One Martini backbone bead per residue (centre of mass of N, CA, C, O) as a GRO file, in nm:
protein
  449
    1UNK     BB    1   1.901  -1.269  -0.739
    2UNK     BB    2   1.596  -1.224  -0.830
    3UNK     BB    3   1.352  -1.012  -0.848
    4UNK     BB    4   1.067  -0.952  -0.706
    5UNK     BB    5   0.723  -0.915  -0.844
    6UNK     BB    6   0.463  -0.915  -0.665
    7UNK     BB    7   0.200  -1.069  -0.786
    8UNK     BB    8   0.097  -1.135  -0.490
    9UNK     BB    9  -0.138  -1.018  -0.253
   10UNK     BB   10  -0.185  -0.917   0.094
   11UNK     BB   11  -0.488  -0.817   0.299
   12UNK     BB   12  -0.433  -0.999   0.542
   13UNK     BB   13  -0.350  -1.155   0.795
   14UNK     BB   14  -0.150  -1.374   0.897
   15UNK     BB   15  -0.123  -1.687   1.028
   16UNK     BB   16   0.041  -1.590   1.275
   17UNK     BB   17  -0.175  -1.418   1.412
   18UNK     BB   18  -0.357  -1.653   1.516
   19UNK     BB   19  -0.126  -1.811   1.675
   20UNK     BB   20  -0.094  -1.538   1.885
   21UNK     BB   21  -0.402  -1.391   1.918
   22UNK     BB   22  -0.494  -1.228   1.676
   23UNK     BB   23  -0.794  -1.019   1.639
   24UNK     BB   24  -0.959  -0.885   1.406
   25UNK     BB   25  -1.169  -0.664   1.346
   26UNK     BB   26  -1.451  -0.636   1.221
   27UNK     BB   27  -1.616  -0.470   0.982
   28UNK     BB   28  -1.825  -0.345   1.182
   29UNK     BB   29  -1.612  -0.250   1.392
   30UNK     BB   30  -1.460  -0.065   1.198
   31UNK     BB   31  -1.697   0.118   1.134
   32UNK     BB   32  -1.769   0.202   1.429
   33UNK     BB   33  -1.479   0.335   1.486
   34UNK     BB   34  -1.559   0.606   1.297
   35UNK     BB   35  -1.787   0.673   1.517
   36UNK     BB   36  -1.921   0.870   1.769
   37UNK     BB   37  -2.205   0.745   1.686
   38UNK     BB   38  -2.285   0.420   1.654
   39UNK     BB   39  -2.594   0.450   1.576
   40UNK     BB   40  -2.513   0.623   1.296
   41UNK     BB   41  -2.367   0.395   1.173
   42UNK     BB   42  -2.245   0.187   0.963
   43UNK     BB   43  -2.191  -0.157   0.908
   44UNK     BB   44  -2.000  -0.046   0.673
   45UNK     BB   45  -1.731   0.008   0.456
   46UNK     BB   46  -1.671   0.154   0.132
   47UNK     BB   47  -1.407  -0.057   0.100
   48UNK     BB   48  -1.118  -0.193   0.002
   49UNK     BB   49  -0.883  -0.421   0.110
   50UNK     BB   50  -0.680  -0.306  -0.121
   51UNK     BB   51  -0.661  -0.023   0.026
   52UNK     BB   52  -0.721  -0.136   0.339
   53UNK     BB   53  -0.542  -0.332   0.491
   54UNK     BB   54  -0.430  -0.540   0.704
   55UNK     BB   55  -0.236  -0.642   0.933
   56UNK     BB   56   0.019  -0.873   0.919
   57UNK     BB   57   0.167  -1.001   1.158
   58UNK     BB   58   0.465  -1.074   1.198
   59UNK     BB   59   0.734  -1.199   1.300
   60UNK     BB   60   0.839  -0.941   1.528
   61UNK     BB   61   0.610  -0.775   1.551
   62UNK     BB   62   0.441  -0.581   1.762
   63UNK     BB   63   0.169  -0.752   1.762
   64UNK     BB   64   0.313  -1.026   1.833
   65UNK     BB   65   0.372  -0.921   2.136
   66UNK     BB   66   0.066  -0.753   2.135
   67UNK     BB   67  -0.233  -0.880   2.029
   68UNK     BB   68  -0.425  -0.720   2.269
   69UNK     BB   69  -0.426  -0.443   2.198
   70UNK     BB   70  -0.585  -0.164   2.249
   71UNK     BB   71  -0.844  -0.008   2.124
   72UNK     BB   72  -0.896   0.304   1.920
   73UNK     BB   73  -1.156   0.475   1.890
   74UNK     BB   74  -1.311   0.776   1.844
   75UNK     BB   75  -1.444   0.782   2.124
   76UNK     BB   76  -1.192   0.729   2.300
   77UNK     BB   77  -1.022   0.960   2.176
   78UNK     BB   78  -1.217   1.201   2.269
   79UNK     BB   79  -1.111   1.166   2.582
   80UNK     BB   80  -0.870   1.307   2.527
   81UNK     BB   81  -0.658   1.539   2.630
   82UNK     BB   82  -0.574   1.825   2.449
   83UNK     BB   83  -0.644   1.830   2.136
   84UNK     BB   84  -0.817   2.117   2.115
   85UNK     BB   85  -0.779   2.467   2.038
   86UNK     BB   86  -0.808   2.784   1.914
   87UNK     BB   87  -0.515   2.863   2.051
   88UNK     BB   88  -0.413   2.563   1.934
   89UNK     BB   89  -0.300   2.523   1.591
   90UNK     BB   90   0.007   2.483   1.570
   91UNK     BB   91   0.266   2.325   1.387
   92UNK     BB   92   0.591   2.254   1.494
   93UNK     BB   93   0.927   2.283   1.357
   94UNK     BB   94   1.249   2.165   1.456
   95UNK     BB   95   1.545   2.197   1.376
   96UNK     BB   96   1.845   2.088   1.366
   97UNK     BB   97   2.087   2.098   1.569
   98UNK     BB   98   2.377   2.251   1.629
   99UNK     BB   99   2.723   2.176   1.623
  100UNK     BB  100   2.958   2.256   1.822
  101UNK     BB  101   3.301   2.255   1.827
  102UNK     BB  102   3.325   2.153   2.140
  103UNK     BB  103   3.132   1.882   2.027
  104UNK     BB  104   3.243   1.724   1.769
  105UNK     BB  105   3.278   1.430   1.890
  106UNK     BB  106   2.942   1.426   1.880
  107UNK     BB  107   2.883   1.314   1.619
  108UNK     BB  108   2.622   1.173   1.403
  109UNK     BB  109   2.803   0.996   1.262
  110UNK     BB  110   2.863   0.702   1.130
  111UNK     BB  111   3.012   0.374   1.157
  112UNK     BB  112   3.134   0.267   0.878
  113UNK     BB  113   3.131  -0.033   0.678
  114UNK     BB  114   3.223  -0.248   0.468
  115UNK     BB  115   3.006  -0.420   0.234
  116UNK     BB  116   2.940  -0.709   0.110
  117UNK     BB  117   2.870  -0.807  -0.212
  118UNK     BB  118   2.578  -0.979  -0.363
  119UNK     BB  119   2.496  -0.955  -0.658
  120UNK     BB  120   2.204  -0.744  -0.627
  121UNK     BB  121   2.301  -0.606  -0.405
  122UNK     BB  122   2.455  -0.394  -0.235
  123UNK     BB  123   2.699  -0.194  -0.211
  124UNK     BB  124   3.009  -0.216  -0.059
  125UNK     BB  125   3.032   0.108  -0.062
  126UNK     BB  126   2.948   0.367   0.095
  127UNK     BB  127   2.777   0.668   0.077
  128UNK     BB  128   2.693   1.001   0.058
  129UNK     BB  129   2.410   1.169   0.219
  130UNK     BB  130   2.191   1.398   0.241
  131UNK     BB  131   2.017   1.548   0.468
  132UNK     BB  132   1.715   1.613   0.542
  133UNK     BB  133   1.514   1.871   0.491
  134UNK     BB  134   1.310   2.061   0.676
  135UNK     BB  135   1.132   2.176   0.444
  136UNK     BB  136   1.043   1.896   0.338
  137UNK     BB  137   0.908   1.797   0.592
  138UNK     BB  138   0.711   2.032   0.621
  139UNK     BB  139   0.558   1.984   0.355
  140UNK     BB  140   0.450   1.710   0.430
  141UNK     BB  141   0.301   1.794   0.693
  142UNK     BB  142   0.114   1.998   0.554
  143UNK     BB  143  -0.034   1.772   0.397
  144UNK     BB  144  -0.110   1.573   0.622
  145UNK     BB  145  -0.214   1.841   0.805
  146UNK     BB  146  -0.446   1.950   0.659
  147UNK     BB  147  -0.564   2.264   0.810
  148UNK     BB  148  -0.286   2.315   0.944
  149UNK     BB  149  -0.047   2.497   1.068
  150UNK     BB  150   0.297   2.473   0.942
  151UNK     BB  151   0.600   2.550   1.128
  152UNK     BB  152   0.880   2.712   1.192
  153UNK     BB  153   1.062   2.773   1.454
  154UNK     BB  154   1.137   3.053   1.590
  155UNK     BB  155   1.464   3.158   1.610
  156UNK     BB  156   1.729   3.040   1.731
  157UNK     BB  157   1.932   2.796   1.697
  158UNK     BB  158   1.992   2.508   1.809
  159UNK     BB  159   2.250   2.384   2.045
  160UNK     BB  160   2.531   2.196   2.087
  161UNK     BB  161   2.704   2.181   2.401
  162UNK     BB  162   2.893   2.206   2.653
  163UNK     BB  163   2.916   2.014   2.950
  164UNK     BB  164   3.042   2.034   3.269
  165UNK     BB  165   2.962   1.771   3.337
  166UNK     BB  166   3.078   1.449   3.456
  167UNK     BB  167   3.149   1.131   3.466
  168UNK     BB  168   3.270   0.931   3.732
  169UNK     BB  169   3.304   0.642   3.533
  170UNK     BB  170   3.387   0.812   3.276
  171UNK     BB  171   3.564   0.974   3.022
  172UNK     BB  172   3.303   1.071   2.927
  173UNK     BB  173   3.050   1.256   2.896
  174UNK     BB  174   2.714   1.233   3.014
  175UNK     BB  175   2.672   1.521   2.876
  176UNK     BB  176   2.491   1.742   2.663
  177UNK     BB  177   2.421   2.052   2.555
  178UNK     BB  178   2.104   2.239   2.506
  179UNK     BB  179   2.069   2.531   2.340
  180UNK     BB  180   1.758   2.741   2.374
  181UNK     BB  181   1.881   3.047   2.473
  182UNK     BB  182   1.797   3.075   2.796
  183UNK     BB  183   1.922   2.777   2.802
  184UNK     BB  184   2.071   2.475   2.921
  185UNK     BB  185   2.028   2.128   2.847
  186UNK     BB  186   2.071   1.822   2.965
  187UNK     BB  187   2.205   1.543   2.767
  188UNK     BB  188   2.227   1.231   2.743
  189UNK     BB  189   2.525   1.032   2.667
  190UNK     BB  190   2.616   0.764   2.434
  191UNK     BB  191   2.705   0.490   2.304
  192UNK     BB  192   2.617   0.264   2.098
  193UNK     BB  193   2.585  -0.072   2.146
  194UNK     BB  194   2.659  -0.138   1.822
  195UNK     BB  195   2.876   0.101   1.723
  196UNK     BB  196   2.747   0.312   1.506
  197UNK     BB  197   2.766   0.529   1.751
  198UNK     BB  198   2.920   0.767   1.960
  199UNK     BB  199   2.633   0.926   1.971
  200UNK     BB  200   2.364   0.892   2.211
  201UNK     BB  201   2.052   1.019   2.281
  202UNK     BB  202   1.816   1.122   2.505
  203UNK     BB  203   1.478   1.141   2.477
  204UNK     BB  204   1.369   1.265   2.743
  205UNK     BB  205   1.547   1.520   2.735
  206UNK     BB  206   1.442   1.626   2.462
  207UNK     BB  207   1.140   1.641   2.548
  208UNK     BB  208   1.185   1.845   2.771
  209UNK     BB  209   1.287   2.065   2.583
  210UNK     BB  210   1.029   2.080   2.409
  211UNK     BB  211   0.848   2.180   2.636
  212UNK     BB  212   1.002   2.448   2.691
  213UNK     BB  213   0.952   2.555   2.367
  214UNK     BB  214   0.653   2.556   2.375
  215UNK     BB  215   0.418   2.723   2.237
  216UNK     BB  216   0.106   2.856   2.304
  217UNK     BB  217  -0.003   2.794   1.987
  218UNK     BB  218   0.049   2.489   2.017
  219UNK     BB  219  -0.045   2.173   1.924
  220UNK     BB  220   0.251   2.099   1.815
  221UNK     BB  221   0.584   1.933   1.834
  222UNK     BB  222   0.882   1.894   1.624
  223UNK     BB  223   1.193   1.731   1.667
  224UNK     BB  224   1.493   1.730   1.486
  225UNK     BB  225   1.748   1.474   1.464
  226UNK     BB  226   2.072   1.323   1.382
  227UNK     BB  227   2.082   1.159   1.617
  228UNK     BB  228   2.090   0.907   1.804
  229UNK     BB  229   1.863   0.704   2.008
  230UNK     BB  230   1.740   0.674   2.354
  231UNK     BB  231   1.547   0.588   2.648
  232UNK     BB  232   1.704   0.348   2.785
  233UNK     BB  233   1.947   0.132   2.890
  234UNK     BB  234   1.808  -0.118   2.722
  235UNK     BB  235   1.837   0.028   2.470
  236UNK     BB  236   1.951   0.046   2.146
  237UNK     BB  237   1.714   0.216   1.998
  238UNK     BB  238   1.548   0.518   1.861
  239UNK     BB  239   1.346   0.708   1.619
  240UNK     BB  240   1.103   0.784   1.823
  241UNK     BB  241   0.894   1.021   2.017
  242UNK     BB  242   0.603   1.083   2.232
  243UNK     BB  243   0.420   1.333   2.421
  244UNK     BB  244   0.102   1.358   2.377
  245UNK     BB  245  -0.002   1.530   2.626
  246UNK     BB  246   0.238   1.753   2.558
  247UNK     BB  247   0.281   1.788   2.237
  248UNK     BB  248   0.554   1.617   2.184
  249UNK     BB  249   0.839   1.549   1.956
  250UNK     BB  250   1.087   1.302   1.831
  251UNK     BB  251   1.322   1.276   1.552
  252UNK     BB  252   1.539   1.053   1.383
  253UNK     BB  253   1.769   1.012   1.107
  254UNK     BB  254   1.995   0.800   1.146
  255UNK     BB  255   1.866   0.499   1.075
  256UNK     BB  256   1.760   0.603   0.773
  257UNK     BB  257   2.019   0.573   0.638
  258UNK     BB  258   2.090   0.408   0.346
  259UNK     BB  259   2.400   0.335   0.404
  260UNK     BB  260   2.291   0.131   0.657
  261UNK     BB  261   2.124  -0.112   0.557
  262UNK     BB  262   2.330  -0.346   0.547
  263UNK     BB  263   2.439  -0.318   0.843
  264UNK     BB  264   2.119  -0.355   0.951
  265UNK     BB  265   1.954  -0.563   0.785
  266UNK     BB  266   1.750  -0.444   0.575
  267UNK     BB  267   1.449  -0.484   0.422
  268UNK     BB  268   1.397  -0.344   0.090
  269UNK     BB  269   1.234  -0.508  -0.129
  270UNK     BB  270   0.981  -0.513   0.111
  271UNK     BB  271   0.876  -0.249   0.108
  272UNK     BB  272   0.653  -0.037   0.087
  273UNK     BB  273   0.410  -0.232  -0.066
  274UNK     BB  274   0.579  -0.514  -0.077
  275UNK     BB  275   0.496  -0.627   0.209
  276UNK     BB  276   0.225  -0.764   0.060
  277UNK     BB  277   0.373  -0.995  -0.039
  278UNK     BB  278   0.307  -1.323  -0.024
  279UNK     BB  279   0.588  -1.442  -0.021
  280UNK     BB  280   0.695  -1.269   0.214
  281UNK     BB  281   0.492  -1.351   0.426
  282UNK     BB  282   0.551  -1.659   0.416
  283UNK     BB  283   0.856  -1.641   0.467
  284UNK     BB  284   0.832  -1.492   0.745
  285UNK     BB  285   0.649  -1.757   0.852
  286UNK     BB  286   0.779  -2.026   0.729
  287UNK     BB  287   0.612  -2.076   0.421
  288UNK     BB  288   0.793  -2.182   0.165
  289UNK     BB  289   0.647  -2.491   0.211
  290UNK     BB  290   0.356  -2.555   0.145
  291UNK     BB  291   0.090  -2.733   0.172
  292UNK     BB  292  -0.185  -2.841   0.010
  293UNK     BB  293  -0.388  -2.673   0.170
  294UNK     BB  294  -0.235  -2.405   0.143
  295UNK     BB  295  -0.256  -2.395  -0.168
  296UNK     BB  296  -0.559  -2.358  -0.177
  297UNK     BB  297  -0.573  -2.096  -0.019
  298UNK     BB  298  -0.384  -1.939  -0.206
  299UNK     BB  299  -0.562  -1.956  -0.458
  300UNK     BB  300  -0.801  -1.801  -0.339
  301UNK     BB  301  -0.643  -1.545  -0.269
  302UNK     BB  302  -0.549  -1.485  -0.556
  303UNK     BB  303  -0.830  -1.447  -0.674
  304UNK     BB  304  -0.907  -1.207  -0.490
  305UNK     BB  305  -0.677  -1.024  -0.583
  306UNK     BB  306  -0.737  -1.018  -0.894
  307UNK     BB  307  -1.022  -0.873  -0.874
  308UNK     BB  308  -0.858  -0.586  -0.806
  309UNK     BB  309  -0.637  -0.515  -1.015
  310UNK     BB  310  -0.772  -0.269  -1.184
  311UNK     BB  311  -0.843  -0.097  -0.883
  312UNK     BB  312  -0.604  -0.123  -0.698
  313UNK     BB  313  -0.410   0.050  -0.488
  314UNK     BB  314  -0.187  -0.158  -0.424
  315UNK     BB  315  -0.129  -0.245  -0.714
  316UNK     BB  316  -0.049   0.039  -0.809
  317UNK     BB  317   0.189   0.072  -0.616
  318UNK     BB  318   0.354  -0.168  -0.715
  319UNK     BB  319   0.364  -0.086  -1.017
  320UNK     BB  320   0.532   0.170  -0.964
  321UNK     BB  321   0.783   0.017  -0.885
  322UNK     BB  322   0.816  -0.152  -1.142
  323UNK     BB  323   0.850   0.093  -1.331
  324UNK     BB  324   1.115   0.197  -1.221
  325UNK     BB  325   1.273  -0.059  -1.287
  326UNK     BB  326   1.207  -0.082  -1.592
  327UNK     BB  327   1.338   0.224  -1.634
  328UNK     BB  328   1.598   0.251  -1.467
  329UNK     BB  329   1.577   0.419  -1.213
  330UNK     BB  330   1.759   0.628  -1.023
  331UNK     BB  331   1.791   0.618  -0.699
  332UNK     BB  332   1.737   0.853  -0.452
  333UNK     BB  333   1.865   0.870  -0.138
  334UNK     BB  334   1.738   1.121  -0.033
  335UNK     BB  335   1.441   1.043  -0.084
  336UNK     BB  336   1.447   0.792   0.091
  337UNK     BB  337   1.518   0.933   0.356
  338UNK     BB  338   1.281   1.130   0.360
  339UNK     BB  339   1.048   0.925   0.366
  340UNK     BB  340   1.118   0.800   0.642
  341UNK     BB  341   1.097   1.058   0.809
  342UNK     BB  342   0.810   1.144   0.736
  343UNK     BB  343   0.663   0.897   0.846
  344UNK     BB  344   0.755   0.930   1.143
  345UNK     BB  345   0.660   1.220   1.185
  346UNK     BB  346   0.357   1.162   1.143
  347UNK     BB  347   0.334   0.959   1.374
  348UNK     BB  348   0.426   1.128   1.621
  349UNK     BB  349   0.216   1.353   1.578
  350UNK     BB  350  -0.031   1.173   1.613
  351UNK     BB  351   0.001   1.158   1.923
  352UNK     BB  352  -0.055   1.474   1.952
  353UNK     BB  353  -0.360   1.392   1.838
  354UNK     BB  354  -0.429   1.119   2.024
  355UNK     BB  355  -0.302   0.877   1.886
  356UNK     BB  356  -0.281   0.552   1.878
  357UNK     BB  357  -0.211   0.252   1.816
  358UNK     BB  358  -0.285   0.047   1.548
  359UNK     BB  359  -0.527  -0.254   1.491
  360UNK     BB  360  -0.709  -0.250   1.223
  361UNK     BB  361  -0.469  -0.165   1.024
  362UNK     BB  362  -0.274  -0.073   0.793
  363UNK     BB  363  -0.066   0.186   0.941
  364UNK     BB  364   0.113   0.461   1.046
  365UNK     BB  365  -0.001   0.399   1.358
  366UNK     BB  366   0.169   0.175   1.403
  367UNK     BB  367   0.357  -0.022   1.555
  368UNK     BB  368   0.719  -0.083   1.621
  369UNK     BB  369   1.017  -0.316   1.641
  370UNK     BB  370   1.158  -0.218   1.362
  371UNK     BB  371   1.301  -0.141   1.053
  372UNK     BB  372   1.149  -0.345   0.875
  373UNK     BB  373   0.864  -0.281   0.972
  374UNK     BB  374   0.876   0.016   0.913
  375UNK     BB  375   0.911  -0.021   0.599
  376UNK     BB  376   0.628  -0.197   0.575
  377UNK     BB  377   0.473   0.054   0.633
  378UNK     BB  378   0.250   0.284   0.575
  379UNK     BB  379   0.178   0.642   0.505
  380UNK     BB  380  -0.114   0.600   0.583
  381UNK     BB  381  -0.429   0.643   0.699
  382UNK     BB  382  -0.683   0.509   0.833
  383UNK     BB  383  -1.020   0.543   0.880
  384UNK     BB  384  -1.003   0.584   1.186
  385UNK     BB  385  -0.771   0.807   1.186
  386UNK     BB  386  -0.903   1.002   0.989
  387UNK     BB  387  -1.142   1.078   1.173
  388UNK     BB  388  -0.968   1.210   1.385
  389UNK     BB  389  -0.816   1.418   1.221
  390UNK     BB  390  -1.071   1.572   1.095
  391UNK     BB  391  -1.182   1.670   1.369
  392UNK     BB  392  -0.945   1.876   1.395
  393UNK     BB  393  -0.883   2.005   1.096
  394UNK     BB  394  -1.147   1.998   0.889
  395UNK     BB  395  -1.095   1.806   0.681
  396UNK     BB  396  -1.079   1.606   0.400
  397UNK     BB  397  -0.996   1.339   0.223
  398UNK     BB  398  -0.954   1.489  -0.043
  399UNK     BB  399  -0.769   1.722   0.057
  400UNK     BB  400  -0.555   1.548   0.191
  401UNK     BB  401  -0.477   1.369  -0.069
  402UNK     BB  402  -0.414   1.600  -0.261
  403UNK     BB  403  -0.176   1.716  -0.101
  404UNK     BB  404  -0.003   1.456  -0.105
  405UNK     BB  405   0.014   1.424  -0.413
  406UNK     BB  406   0.170   1.683  -0.469
  407UNK     BB  407   0.419   1.589  -0.320
  408UNK     BB  408   0.481   1.323  -0.467
  409UNK     BB  409   0.534   1.454  -0.748
  410UNK     BB  410   0.814   1.574  -0.661
  411UNK     BB  411   0.899   1.245  -0.585
  412UNK     BB  412   0.844   1.026  -0.836
  413UNK     BB  413   1.147   0.867  -0.818
  414UNK     BB  414   1.047   0.745  -0.559
  415UNK     BB  415   0.926   0.469  -0.423
  416UNK     BB  416   0.738   0.572  -0.203
  417UNK     BB  417   0.608   0.821  -0.359
  418UNK     BB  418   0.515   0.664  -0.608
  419UNK     BB  419   0.331   0.467  -0.457
  420UNK     BB  420   0.162   0.672  -0.301
  421UNK     BB  421   0.057   0.822  -0.552
  422UNK     BB  422  -0.092   0.577  -0.671
  423UNK     BB  423  -0.277   0.528  -0.430
  424UNK     BB  424  -0.412   0.811  -0.426
  425UNK     BB  425  -0.544   0.801  -0.705
  426UNK     BB  426  -0.735   0.565  -0.644
  427UNK     BB  427  -0.868   0.684  -0.391
  428UNK     BB  428  -0.984   0.941  -0.530
  429UNK     BB  429  -1.161   0.780  -0.727
  430UNK     BB  430  -1.332   0.639  -0.510
  431UNK     BB  431  -1.453   0.907  -0.384
  432UNK     BB  432  -1.651   0.961  -0.625
  433UNK     BB  433  -1.844   0.698  -0.521
  434UNK     BB  434  -1.810   0.797  -0.224
  435UNK     BB  435  -1.825   0.881   0.105
  436UNK     BB  436  -1.620   1.068   0.261
  437UNK     BB  437  -1.422   1.139   0.503
  438UNK     BB  438  -1.504   1.349   0.786
  439UNK     BB  439  -1.469   1.636   1.040
  440UNK     BB  440  -1.546   1.906   0.985
  441UNK     BB  441  -1.515   2.186   1.126
  442UNK     BB  442  -1.322   2.368   1.336
  443UNK     BB  443  -1.563   2.443   1.526
  444UNK     BB  444  -1.629   2.116   1.567
  445UNK     BB  445  -1.398   2.063   1.712
  446UNK     BB  446  -1.234   1.953   1.966
  447UNK     BB  447  -1.258   2.084   2.315
  448UNK     BB  448  -0.989   2.032   2.538
  449UNK     BB  449  -0.844   2.073   2.894
   0.00000   0.00000   0.00000
């Protein structure tokens, strides 16, 4: 099967969105959502829809299950408790806990199976990929949360150790201990329901441990784990979660391992920014054979898309993907894995900054219902969530995106970072002609206890 060229891009929600009751906020509502005093706000934002597209809302996406999810504008966000104090400025990252020899059977390694290859699809036999380095994740978060100190949590490494209690109804232990130095905290463990992992850890227990180790000067804390996670007994798995009010979050690297993509049937050819490919959107909505009226609408949409082609951030992002393919650049699986983890880490920490799931735009703060939707979402914050972020960090959009671009340049041969870098370059050029979003100084940031 030939690779899709993503010639035509979609910047508005799919037809499926309207059919299930999703109504995107109007342009004036989106503009008002970025202002703390709506009376002082502009009637519209001077941005291209091809820079900040709307959410796609495909069948099976999070918004398709909850299309009337409550909006969180900056004014409602500002009422969230505990957003920022001068004494709580630091974002801490906790490295992956070490697995002690006495619990080696609870290894986070997946149970990989040979996957049959067809045509241009993935290789039949998975390979081994190094786990993303904590320092690389920290560097990304330092750029994303530019203006806030981002540090590795000091002290002895956390360790998974044997827990004395055992389950009365199972042969395996019901818990594994997480040694945090002064005590060990029991973490529920089970095999993953799909059989991909022998050890799947409970998110709530890990988040409780994160609260226990949260430093007094922490604005937020992110714990990275290599184990697969679940939240409750009905869950298949979960890649991350945050207790926003408690300012702690946990992210798992497990499901993002590229060697598992085929086994998990993840759509990789249309990961962001190619998720906005019109063919992919229509195919996902069951519109692979549109009727004549739909063809007319498609032609109009294509014309609108092409009018942005020379200056579009999204077009530039897709072109960066195409350039990697044209140059036959060998994709580094480590970089791919790192990008996925970085994106989710920035999302979960966003909850610790008081941000709810976004319904205004395609945005890294969107909710997600699965790994394919996860891959299709962008790494950037939308204008509404940028306004929230800058209110806390005191950064500007220019400084924020310049820092992210510098990081992307380090990994410019990875599809996500190459595309994100291209998007950032266009957006930074746009900011030279418009007033960028700003949050004011740190002294002006919200202080709530």
